[in-house]
N, C-alpha and C positions, 0 to 999 in steps of 0.2 A: 678765182672762185670763191663766190661769196660765202657768208656765214650763215647756215639756215637759221632763221628765225622764227619765232613764235608770233602767233595774231594775239590781238588782245583779251579775247576772250581765253584764249591757252595761258596767258601769261596771267589772268586773274583764277584762273584754276589750279595755276602752279604754285601761286601765292598762297593759297586758302588751304592746299594740301599739305602745308608746313613741312617742305623737304628736308628743313633743320635749322639751325641756328643761323643767323645772319650775321655776315661779317661788315661790322657797322665801321667806317672811317672816317675820321673827323680829320684838321689839319691842326698841326701843333703850333705853339708859337715859335719853333723855329724855322717853320713850314712843310716838316716833315708830315706824310700822311701818319695817322694814329689808326691802329685797326684793331679791334675786339669783336668776341663773338657774344650775340646776345639774341637772347628768346623773342619773339615779335607777335604783334595780330595785326591785322588792317583795322584800318579807320577809313573807308571810303579808300581811296586810291594811295593813303597813306601809310605807313607802316610807323607803331607805336610799340617802344621798346622803351623798359622798365629797367634803371641803374640805380647807384645811390648817390646821391648828393654831393658835389667838392670832388668827383672825379676826374681823372685828364679828358674823357670826353665832352665831360660838363662843360670843363673850362673851355676848350676847344671850342666848343658849338657858340658859346656864348662871346667869343671873341670873334668867330667868322663861323656864320650860321652853314656853310655849303658844305655837304656831306654825300656820301652815297653809303649803300649798302647794297650786299650782292647774297646770292641763296644759289647755291649749284647742288647736281647730285648725278648720279652716275659713275660707273668707273672703270668705264673702257670710251674712247671716241665714238663708240658705237652709241654710246647710250648716254652720253653728256648732255645733261640741258640746263640752263641757268636765267636768271635776269638779275640784272643790275638797274639799280634805280641812283638817279643822280639829280638833287635839289637842295631845299634848305630846310634845316635843324633848328627846331624850337626846344626849349628845356621847359616842362610845366610842374611845378613847386607848389603851386598852393594848397591846400590839403581837400578843397572843394575838388580840383582837377585830378590829383591824385587818386584820389579815392573813386572819383569814377573812372578814371583808367586801370585802376585796380577789378573794379567791380565787372569792367568790359573784358577785360582780359581773362578773369575766369569765369564767365560767361562762356566766353568763346572755347574754354578747357571743358567746361561742361559741367560747371558746377551749379546744383539747384539754387535759385534764387533765394530762398532762405538759408542759405549757409554761404551767401555773398558777403565781403568783408564789411563793414560797416563803420571804418573809421578808416581815415590814411594813417600807412606805416611812417613813422616818422624817420626821417631822414632819406626816405624814397622820392624819387624823381622821374617823370617819363620822359624821354625824348621822341619827338613826334616828324617824322623825316616827309615830306611834300616835296611830291617827285617833280621835277621841272621835266627829265629827260629819262626815259626807261629804254634799255636794250635787253635782247634776250637772244639766248642762242639755242639750239635742239639738234644734235648732231645725229640723232636716230632720223631726223627727216633726210638726211643725204642717201641718196638713191646710188 
């Protein structure tokens, strides 16, 4: 039996519904997956996630850009659904890029324009995961 999946429109709606934190996975120097929870927002088809510079995930991406992010919701096999994006991640650390992503993230959270950040937070970077492959599942579609 095949796993029930979502349409492209359902995937976009699901990601935009912010079902929770993204489980972001990069590859460590030793070759093992390194998974952490990060807040996110969408930038077209990409996910953008903020974090501190110099962390393991940032170092991992700079060494190997292949990464994935997974979001899942539900509590039983009857209602579990989720999306995994596999692709290439880039680290954005220039003050202009950081400020742009800070403002966009705040805007997406409903912060009024006159209260948006006016300068980049020192030590912050943003990770942008551009998907190459998207996998989805929605067990509520099982009959």
